[in-house]
GUTISE-419376 format. One line per 10 residues: their letters; for each residue z, y, x of N, C-alpha, C, O. Coordinates in nm, 3 decimals, decimal comma, padded with zeros to 5 digits, m for minus. Each point is the difference from the previous one (the first is absolute). Layout:
BEGIN
A> Z/Y/X/Z/Y/X/Z/Y/X/Z/Y/X; ...
This chain:
BEGIN
MNSASAAVGG> m01,346/01,394/m00,914/00,109/m00,093/m00,026/00,130/00,078/00,011/00,018/00,079/00,092; 00,074/m00,102/m00,186/00,125/00,076/00,007/00,086/m00,050/00,116/m00,009/m00,117/00,038; 00,091/00,205/00,017/00,072/m00,031/00,124/00,105/m00,109/m00,016/00,021/m00,079/00,092; 00,045/00,073/m00,207/00,103/m00,104/m00,019/m00,064/m00,139/m00,003/00,050/m00,092/00,065; m00,157/00,077/m00,139/m00,070/m00,130/m00,005/m00,056/m00,037/00,136/00,005/m00,116/00,040; m00,059/00,214/00,030/m00,055/m00,026/00,133/00,109/m00,043/00,096/m00,021/m00,091/00,081; 00,138/00,154/m00,088/00,111/m00,035/00,089/00,050/m00,142/m00,028/00,021/m00,077/00,093; m00,004/00,044/m00,219/00,046/m00,135/m00,036/m00,105/m00,104/00,039/00,032/m00,102/00,060; m00,157/00,128/m00,096/m00,107/m00,093/00,033/m00,017/m00,017/00,150/m00,019/m00,112/00,048; 00,025/00,221/00,026/m00,013/m00,006/00,145/00,114/m00,076/00,065/m00,021/m00,082/00,089
AAAFVWLGMV> 00,143/00,109/m00,135/00,117/m00,072/00,055/m00,011/m00,149/m00,028/00,023/m00,082/00,089; m00,059/00,046/m00,212/m00,013/m00,142/m00,035/m00,113/m00,065/00,080/00,014/m00,114/00,045; m00,124/00,184/m00,027/m00,112/m00,054/00,077/00,041/m00,024/00,146/m00,036/m00,102/00,058; 00,110/00,195/00,001/00,043/m00,017/00,139/00,106/m00,109/00,016/00,001/m00,072/00,100; 00,089/00,059/m00,198/00,097/m00,110/00,005/m00,073/m00,134/m00,011/00,028/m00,093/00,075; m00,123/00,085/m00,168/m00,081/m00,120/m00,018/m00,076/m00,032/00,131/00,000/m00,115/00,045; m00,062/00,216/00,013/m00,072/m00,017/00,126/00,093/m00,053/00,110/m00,035/m00,094/00,071; 00,151/00,154/m00,058/00,095/m00,043/00,103/00,044/m00,144/m00,018/00,015/m00,073/00,098; 00,007/00,034/m00,222/00,040/m00,139/m00,025/m00,110/m00,098/00,037/00,026/m00,103/00,062; m00,148/00,135/m00,099/m00,113/m00,088/00,033/m00,018/m00,010/00,151/m00,019/m00,110/00,053
LAISFLEAPL> 00,025/00,223/00,015/m00,014/m00,003/00,146/00,112/m00,082/00,065/m00,026/m00,081/00,090; 00,149/00,103/m00,136/00,114/m00,069/00,061/m00,003/m00,150/m00,025/00,029/m00,079/00,090; m00,062/00,039/m00,210/00,004/m00,142/m00,034/m00,129/m00,070/00,044/00,005/m00,098/00,074; m00,118/00,147/m00,118/m00,126/m00,071/00,023/m00,046/00,002/00,145/m00,056/m00,097/00,050; 00,079/00,209/00,016/m00,056/00,015/00,134/00,105/m00,008/00,111/m00,035/00,004/00,118; 00,162/m00,014/m00,154/00,104/m00,011/00,102/00,081/m00,128/m00,020/00,000/m00,088/00,087; 00,068/00,076/m00,199/00,086/m00,115/m00,023/m00,077/m00,131/m00,009/00,037/m00,098/00,063; m00,145/00,097/m00,139/m00,072/m00,126/m00,024/m00,047/m00,067/00,129/00,026/m00,119/00,019; m00,095/00,189/00,070/m00,043/m00,070/00,121/00,114/m00,028/00,098/m00,003/m00,099/00,073; 00,104/00,186/m00,069/00,106/m00,017/00,098/00,094/m00,116/m00,032/00,055/m00,061/00,092
KFRAPGVTIP> m00,035/00,031/m00,219/00,097/m00,105/m00,034/m00,039/m00,135/00,061/00,087/m00,081/00,031; m00,217/00,057/m00,014/m00,045/m00,127/00,056/00,021/m00,008/00,151/m00,015/m00,107/00,060; 00,049/00,218/00,002/00,025/00,002/00,144/00,148/m00,014/00,033/00,037/m00,015/00,116; 00,047/00,020/m00,218/00,144/m00,011/00,024/00,036/m00,142/00,041/m00,057/m00,096/m00,051; 00,150/00,083/00,144/00,039/m00,134/00,045/00,051/m00,085/m00,116/00,082/00,045/m00,081; m00,130/m00,168/00,073/00,048/m00,093/m00,101/m00,065/00,011/m00,136/00,028/m00,080/m00,089; m00,116/00,179/00,070/m00,064/00,016/m00,130/m00,127/m00,085/m00,001/m00,098/00,029/00,069; 00,103/m00,135/m00,147/m00,116/m00,087/m00,016/m00,093/00,058/m00,106/00,037/00,093/m00,071; m00,155/m00,148/00,062/m00,094/00,048/m00,102/00,059/m00,018/m00,140/m00,008/00,094/m00,079; 00,065/m00,208/00,044/00,060/m00,010/m00,134/00,112/00,100/m00,025/00,009/00,057/m00,109
IGLGIGRLVF> 00,077/m00,035/00,208/00,108/00,099/m00,018/m00,060/00,139/m00,015/00,042/00,076/m00,088; m00,139/m00,041/00,172/m00,066/00,131/m00,010/m00,068/00,019/m00,134/00,006/00,108/m00,058; m00,071/m00,213/00,008/m00,064/00,009/m00,131/00,103/00,020/m00,111/m00,021/00,080/m00,092; 00,130/m00,152/00,102/00,106/00,016/m00,102/00,055/00,141/m00,002/00,018/00,060/m00,106; 00,008/m00,006/00,225/00,049/00,138/00,010/m00,107/00,096/m00,051/00,029/00,092/m00,077; m00,152/m00,113/00,122/m00,110/00,088/m00,041/m00,020/00,005/m00,150/m00,025/00,106/m00,056; 00,036/m00,221/m00,009/m00,016/m00,002/m00,146/00,106/00,084/m00,069/m00,030/00,075/m00,093; 00,155/m00,087/00,140/00,108/00,080/m00,059/m00,023/00,149/00,025/00,014/00,082/m00,091; m00,048/m00,049/00,214/m00,018/00,140/00,038/m00,118/00,061/m00,077/00,011/00,111/m00,052; m00,124/m00,183/00,045/m00,116/00,056/m00,068/00,018/00,005/m00,151/m00,055/00,088/m00,066
RALNAVEAVL> 00,131/m00,181/00,010/00,031/00,007/m00,143/00,079/00,129/m00,029/m00,028/00,071/m00,097; 00,126/m00,043/00,183/00,079/00,123/m00,018/m00,086/00,123/00,025/00,006/00,096/m00,077; m00,086/m00,097/00,182/m00,088/00,113/00,030/m00,093/00,026/m00,118/m00,014/00,115/m00,044; m00,049/m00,219/m00,007/m00,095/00,020/m00,110/00,068/00,053/m00,125/m00,061/00,078/m00,074; 00,184/m00,118/00,048/00,074/00,054/m00,115/00,025/00,149/00,018/m00,018/00,079/m00,092; 00,061/m00,041/00,212/00,024/00,142/00,028/m00,132/00,077/m00,003/m00,004/00,113/m00,050; m00,102/m00,172/00,102/m00,132/00,064/m00,005/m00,042/00,028/m00,144/m00,053/00,107/m00,030; 00,077/m00,201/m00,057/m00,037/00,018/m00,141/00,076/00,118/m00,061/m00,057/00,080/m00,075; 00,185/m00,070/00,106/00,080/00,113/m00,050/m00,053/00,132/00,058/m00,017/00,097/m00,073; m00,008/m00,095/00,203/m00,051/00,123/00,062/m00,138/00,035/m00,053/m00,031/00,118/m00,016
AVVVIVAVAT> m00,052/m00,217/m00,011/m00,132/00,027/m00,058/00,015/00,067/m00,136/m00,073/00,095/m00,031; 00,166/m00,143/m00,049/00,023/00,063/m00,131/00,048/00,143/00,018/m00,045/00,090/m00,072; 00,135/m00,067/00,165/00,049/00,136/00,027/m00,116/00,091/00,039/m00,012/00,110/m00,052; m00,072/m00,156/00,143/m00,115/00,080/00,044/m00,094/00,026/m00,117/m00,043/00,114/m00,019; 00,012/m00,216/m00,057/m00,092/00,016/m00,114/00,054/00,098/m00,102/m00,074/00,086/m00,048; 00,203/m00,097/00,015/00,060/00,092/m00,097/00,000/00,142/00,055/m00,035/00,095/m00,071; 00,073/m00,079/00,198/00,002/00,134/00,060/m00,140/00,061/00,000/m00,017/00,118/m00,031; m00,082/m00,197/00,067/m00,137/00,050/00,003/m00,050/00,031/m00,141/m00,063/00,103/m00,023; 00,091/m00,192/m00,070/m00,047/00,019/m00,138/00,060/00,123/m00,067/m00,063/00,061/m00,086; 00,184/m00,025/00,125/00,066/00,115/m00,062/m00,023/00,130/00,077/00,053/00,104/m00,038
GSPGTAVVTL> m00,131/m00,110/00,144/m00,013/00,118/00,086/m00,133/00,069/00,003/m00,024/00,081/00,089; m00,065/m00,109/m00,184/m00,134/00,061/m00,001/m00,069/m00,019/00,135/m00,030/00,098/00,069; 00,004/m00,222/m00,031/m00,052/m00,028/00,134/m00,149/00,028/00,014/m00,074/00,006/m00,099; 00,032/00,011/00,223/m00,142/00,012/00,030/m00,061/m00,138/00,018/00,070/m00,101/m00,003; m00,200/00,100/00,021/m00,074/m00,125/00,013/00,047/m00,083/00,119/00,013/m00,122/m00,012; 00,012/00,185/00,125/00,043/m00,074/00,120/00,132/m00,071/m00,024/00,016/m00,116/00,039; 00,077/00,183/m00,103/00,131/m00,059/m00,027/m00,014/m00,119/m00,095/00,061/m00,105/00,021; m00,140/00,121/m00,125/m00,021/m00,110/m00,095/m00,066/m00,118/00,069/00,041/m00,115/m00,019; m00,142/00,141/00,099/m00,073/m00,107/00,069/00,091/m00,074/00,097/00,001/m00,124/00,001; 00,074/00,195/00,080/00,089/m00,064/00,098/00,112/m00,078/m00,068/00,037/m00,108/00,045
TAVAAVVLVI> 00,015/00,162/m00,154/00,102/m00,072/m00,078/m00,058/m00,129/m00,056/00,062/m00,105/00,007; m00,182/00,114/m00,063/m00,065/m00,118/m00,057/m00,027/m00,105/00,108/00,021/m00,119/m00,023; m00,066/00,162/00,139/m00,029/m00,095/00,108/00,128/m00,075/00,040/m00,001/m00,122/00,010; 00,109/00,194/00,012/00,126/m00,064/00,040/00,049/m00,096/m00,108/00,041/m00,112/00,031; m00,045/00,155/m00,156/00,048/m00,085/m00,109/m00,089/m00,122/m00,021/00,051/m00,111/m00,020; m00,181/00,129/00,025/m00,093/m00,112/m00,020/00,012/m00,101/00,114/m00,004/m00,120/m00,023; 00,018/00,169/00,145/00,018/m00,091/00,113/00,127/m00,084/m00,019/m00,002/m00,121/00,023; 00,109/00,184/m00,066/00,125/m00,074/m00,024/m00,021/m00,106/m00,107/00,045/m00,114/00,017; m00,111/00,149/m00,125/m00,026/m00,097/m00,107/m00,085/m00,117/00,052/00,028/m00,115/m00,031; m00,131/00,145/00,109/m00,084/m00,106/00,056/00,083/m00,091/00,091/m00,012/m00,122/m00,005
QLAVVRPPLN> 00,097/00,182/00,088/00,084/m00,080/00,088/00,090/m00,094/m00,081/00,014/m00,117/00,033; 00,048/00,171/m00,137/00,096/m00,078/m00,078/m00,067/m00,104/m00,089/00,049/m00,112/m00,013; m00,160/00,148/m00,048/m00,063/m00,088/m00,099/m00,105/m00,094/00,057/m00,021/m00,109/m00,053; m00,045/00,150/00,161/m00,111/m00,078/00,052/00,032/m00,067/00,134/m00,030/m00,118/00,018; 00,091/00,191/00,074/00,018/m00,052/00,136/00,133/m00,075/00,017/00,003/m00,103/00,067; 00,104/00,152/m00,126/00,130/m00,066/00,017/00,004/m00,143/m00,055/00,060/m00,085/00,065; m00,120/00,055/m00,180/00,008/m00,139/m00,048/m00,054/m00,104/00,099/00,067/m00,101/00,021; m00,185/00,121/00,041/m00,042/m00,098/00,101/00,092/m00,003/00,123/00,022/m00,106/00,058; 00,031/00,221/m00,019/00,095/00,002/00,111/00,125/m00,079/m00,035/00,052/m00,075/00,083; m00,004/00,090/m00,205/00,118/m00,075/m00,043/m00,027/m00,150/m00,004/00,084/m00,079/00,042
RRSDRVLSGE> m00,202/00,041/m00,091/m00,034/m00,143/m00,003/m00,006/m00,056/00,142/00,047/m00,111/00,026; m00,105/00,187/00,065/m00,010/m00,044/00,140/00,139/m00,012/00,061/00,030/m00,100/00,066; 00,054/00,199/m00,086/00,135/m00,008/00,058/00,079/m00,113/m00,065/00,083/m00,063/00,067; m00,105/00,035/m00,195/00,065/m00,115/m00,064/m00,037/m00,129/00,072/00,085/m00,086/00,025; m00,214/00,072/00,007/m00,045/m00,122/00,069/00,062/m00,011/00,140/00,043/m00,108/00,041; m00,038/00,219/00,031/00,059/m00,002/00,135/00,149/m00,029/m00,010/00,054/m00,077/00,080; 00,013/00,138/m00,177/00,144/m00,025/m00,016/00,029/m00,144/m00,042/00,109/m00,051/00,025; m00,206/m00,015/m00,088/00,020/m00,139/m00,039/m00,044/m00,097/00,110/00,001/m00,121/m00,020; m00,039/00,174/00,137/m00,026/m00,085/00,114/m00,142/m00,003/00,053/m00,026/m00,065/00,101; m00,068/00,134/m00,167/m00,137/00,001/00,050/m00,007/00,074/00,133/00,071/00,099/00,020
DPARNRSKAH> m00,155/m00,146/00,070/m00,020/00,065/00,129/m00,060/00,139/m00,023/m00,104/00,012/m00,064; 00,167/00,093/00,116/m00,050/00,137/m00,021/m00,142/00,022/00,052/m00,071/00,087/m00,049; 00,031/m00,165/00,149/m00,134/00,017/00,057/m00,108/m00,064/m00,087/m00,119/00,024/00,021; 00,159/m00,104/m00,116/m00,094/m00,071/m00,086/m00,044/00,090/m00,116/00,082/00,068/m00,061; m00,211/m00,067/00,032/m00,055/00,075/m00,114/00,044/00,146/m00,001/00,057/00,048/m00,098; m00,084/00,021/00,206/00,036/00,143/00,006/m00,064/00,076/m00,113/m00,114/m00,027/m00,039; 00,187/00,123/m00,013/m00,047/00,080/m00,113/m00,038/00,140/00,046/00,062/00,055/00,091; m00,165/00,002/m00,153/m00,039/00,138/00,031/00,078/00,100/m00,085/m00,015/00,121/00,017; 00,098/m00,170/m00,107/00,076/00,089/m00,088/00,087/00,095/00,081/00,016/00,116/m00,038; 00,041/m00,163/00,148/00,084/00,086/00,082/m00,080/00,116/00,058/00,048/00,113/00,004
VYYVALEVVK> m00,170/m00,140/00,039/m00,088/00,105/00,054/m00,031/00,102/m00,109/00,001/00,120/00,025; m00,029/m00,168/m00,145/m00,028/00,090/m00,112/00,122/00,087/m00,032/m00,012/00,119/m00,026; 00,130/m00,181/00,029/00,122/00,074/m00,029/00,020/00,112/00,102/00,031/00,113/m00,037; m00,049/m00,144/00,165/00,017/00,100/00,105/m00,105/00,111/m00,013/00,032/00,117/00,016; m00,156/m00,154/m00,045/m00,106/00,101/m00,018/00,036/00,093/m00,116/m00,019/00,122/00,010; 00,069/m00,179/m00,118/00,042/00,083/m00,113/00,120/00,087/00,036/00,011/00,113/m00,048; 00,079/m00,165/00,133/00,113/00,082/00,046/m00,050/00,122/00,077/00,054/00,109/m00,016; m00,155/m00,127/00,098/m00,056/00,112/00,076/m00,058/00,105/m00,095/00,023/00,119/00,017; m00,098/m00,164/m00,117/m00,056/00,092/m00,099/00,112/00,074/m00,072/m00,007/00,122/m00,020; 00,111/m00,195/m00,020/00,113/00,061/m00,071/00,072/00,102/00,088/00,036/00,108/m00,046
VLALLALGCV> m00,015/m00,142/00,173/00,065/00,092/00,094/m00,080/00,129/00,013/00,057/00,110/m00,005; m00,186/m00,122/00,021/m00,085/00,120/00,012/00,003/00,084/m00,128/00,007/00,123/00,006; m00,011/m00,190/m00,122/00,005/00,073/m00,127/00,134/00,071/m00,017/00,004/00,115/m00,043; 00,105/m00,184/00,075/00,133/00,061/m00,015/00,021/00,115/00,098/00,058/00,102/m00,036; m00,105/m00,118/00,157/00,010/00,109/00,098/m00,077/00,123/m00,048/00,052/00,111/00,002; m00,174/m00,133/m00,044/m00,080/00,112/m00,049/00,061/00,062/m00,125/00,005/00,122/m00,013; 00,042/m00,206/m00,078/00,062/00,049/m00,124/00,123/00,083/00,031/00,016/00,111/m00,052; 00,071/m00,163/00,137/00,121/00,076/00,036/m00,033/00,133/00,063/00,063/00,101/m00,031; m00,163/m00,100/00,120/m00,041/00,126/00,065/m00,057/00,099/m00,100/00,032/00,119/00,003; m00,117/m00,167/m00,092/m00,062/00,088/m00,101/00,108/00,056/m00,091/m00,002/00,119/m00,032
LQAV> 00,095/m00,203/m00,011/00,107/00,047/m00,090/00,094/00,098/00,069/00,048/00,094/m00,064; m00,020/m00,114/00,191/00,087/00,092/00,071/m00,066/00,134/00,029/00,068/00,101/00,023; m00,200/m00,100/m00,025/m00,073/00,125/00,024/m00,003/00,089/m00,124/m00,040/00,116/00,008; 00,082/m00,169/m00,122/m00,003/00,077/m00,126/00,108/00,106/00,001/00,013/00,075/m00,096
């Protein structure tokens, strides 16, 4: 892999990783512990934050894909890039719609404890897979 593509891809992968760690694993759970933040307020904030995060993730995914595609990558780089990108697509196309429907119901007054959804668990599991893929990808690209 050429060094310029590896540097750009690695930097984008690490920025993407940092954003996911900061938002998904730090901000998201902590906001519900802040004084005065109710579940509806936390959901409203979370929807805005995750919409912005996902938009930035999509841009960073494109940057990583272009950098990798133009850099004569090895199999590991292609595989890790594909895993991160596919996980993001699954999160956006498959898991987020049920999460949005659930948060719509809670925001319209439904009791949050009623009809719990497993979509949140799936989203978090996919975040873990994405984090591991991005960490490995960034490390592999920086080793070039």
